[in-house]
C-alpha positions in Angstrom: 7.5 -28.4 -10.6 7.0 -29.8 -14.0 9.3 -32.2 -15.8 8.3 -33.6 -19.1 4.6 -34.2 -18.7 4.7 -34.9 -15.0 3.5 -32.3 -12.5 4.7 -32.4 -9.0 3.7 -30.3 -6.0 6.5 -29.7 -3.6 6.1 -28.8 0.1 8.7 -26.6 2.0 12.0 -28.5 2.3 11.2 -31.1 -0.3 13.7 -31.9 -3.1 13.1 -32.7 -6.7 15.9 -34.3 -8.8 16.1 -33.3 -12.4 18.3 -35.4 -14.6 21.0 -33.8 -16.8 19.5 -32.3 -20.0 16.0 -32.8 -18.8 13.6 -29.9 -19.6 11.8 -28.6 -16.5 10.0 -25.5 -15.2 8.5 -24.4 -11.9 6.0 -21.8 -10.7 4.2 -20.8 -7.6 0.7 -19.6 -6.7 1.7 -18.2 -3.3 5.4 -17.3 -3.6 8.5 -19.4 -3.0 12.2 -19.4 -2.9 13.6 -22.1 -5.1 17.3 -23.1 -5.0 18.5 -24.8 -8.1 21.8 -26.6 -7.5 23.8 -28.5 -10.1 27.0 -30.5 -10.0 28.1 -28.9 -13.3 27.5 -25.3 -14.2 27.5 -23.7 -17.7 26.6 -20.1 -18.3 24.8 -20.9 -21.5 22.7 -23.9 -20.4 19.4 -22.2 -19.5 16.6 -21.9 -21.9 13.2 -20.1 -21.4 9.8 -20.4 -23.1 9.2 -16.7 -22.6 11.3 -14.8 -25.3 11.4 -11.7 -23.1 13.1 -13.7 -20.3 15.4 -15.5 -22.8 16.6 -12.1 -24.1 17.8 -11.0 -20.6 21.4 -11.6 -19.6 22.1 -14.3 -17.0 22.6 -11.6 -14.3 19.3 -9.9 -15.2 17.4 -13.2 -14.7 18.8 -13.9 -11.2 17.4 -12.6 -7.9 20.0 -12.1 -5.3 19.1 -12.5 -1.6 21.7 -10.6 0.4 20.5 -11.8 3.8 18.8 -15.2 3.7 17.5 -15.0 7.3 15.8 -11.7 6.7 14.1 -13.0 3.5 12.8 -16.1 5.3 11.6 -14.1 8.3 9.7 -11.6 6.2 8.0 -14.4 4.2 6.8 -16.0 7.5 5.1 -12.8 8.6 
């Protein structure tokens, strides 16, 4: 997780709080499921450095997990 110039490594189950309007990004070396939760949601408040991602619709950028238990079980194998 990177917010401003601060890099943070998160372990499974850890939480990172991002303040409103604070630029942030995240990536993984081994794979991860990241849940981003906000108290206020706007359809037009996401911005991406990668212009190809920015050109996608909101629905095209999202990955839907139909069965959370199956997704977690398969990752553990």
